[in-house]
N, C-alpha and C positions, 0 to 999 in steps of 0.2 A: 418334855419329859424321855430319859435315855431307859435303852433296854440293861436288863440284870448285866449282860454280859460287856456291855461298854462303860457300866459303874462299878465295875470287879477292877481294884487298882492290879497295876501289872507289876512282880516281882522279879528280880532278877537272884539268880545263883551262880557261883561256879562250882560245876560238879566236872567228875572224874569221865573219862571214858573205860567202861569193863569192855565191853564188849561191844557188838552188831548182830543184828538179823537179817536173813534172808529175805530177799527183797520180793515184793508179790509183782502180778500182772507186767506191766511194762515199766515200771519203774528200775533203774539200771542200779549196781553196784550195792547198796544197803538199803534195808528196809526201814529200822531204825537205830540209833544209837543207846548202847544199855547205862544209863548213868549210875555213879555213886557219888556218898560223901564221905569223908572218913567219918568214923565211930570211934567213941571214947576208947577200945582198946583196942586202937590201932588198925583197926581192920578197916574193911570198904565196905557200907552198908550202899545196898541198891535201892533208890528211890524212883524209878522208871527209864520209861524210855523218851526219845523225842525224835518224831517223822518228819513235822511238819518244821519249816523253816529252811529246807535243803532241798537244792536246785539239783537239776541235772549236774553243771561243773563242778558244787559245792562237794556234792555227794563221789563224783569221783574225783575230786582232789583229797578228801579224806579217808575214799577206799585206799590210797595209795599208801596213806602216811600209815592208816592201821595196820596194812597188809604187812607191814614191818617190823609192828610187835607182836604181831599172833601168836598167841599160846596155847595151849592142850588144858592149862588150869583157870576155874574160873577165879576171876579176884576177888569175887563178893564174899562176904564171911556167909552168907548162905548164896547158894544158885537159887536164881530166879527163874517164876516160870515164863515161858514167852510163845507167842502164839505162832512165830515160827524159828527155824533153826537159828542156834545161838552162834555166834566165834567169838571166843573171847582173845584179849588181849595183854599185854602189860598195862599196868596202872600210869601211863605214863601222862597221858594229852588231856588236857581240862578244855573245857569248853563253858561257854556263858550261855546261860538259859532264861530264857522267860517264861515266867508257867503264872499262876490265877491263885493257887495256895495249896495249902496238904491234905490227903484225904486222911481218914480213920486211921488207914494204916500205913499212915507215913510217905504215901507215894508224892509226886508233883504231878499236880491238877493240870492241865492243857498244856505242858511243856512244850518249847518250841525253842527250840535251835537258834542259839545270835550269835554263832561264829566262836573261833578257835582265842585262844586264851593267849595270849601275850606270854615268850617265854623269856 
């Protein structure tokens, strides 16, 4: 008999990166990626943040790319609350995210970074 986590189907989604949060402790570069999806009005709806799935090498690579896209304006339709300081970017970088489902608040449940979307 499997565990509930093992029995949960994994879903995949391509999300737009709208920013990143400051890292905590010994983690370098990025705490987590702030993720969004296009909404019906042409804006970007915040759906959560992904910190899992990022090793130090990938954190450094993403940090270099995101730094070139940095902006003062939040790209999301409404400014999300974050547990660490947020840095905003122009929403031009897309990533693959694996997750276990959606919360009642329309957020990704257990999002895990799975790689950059090919251009």
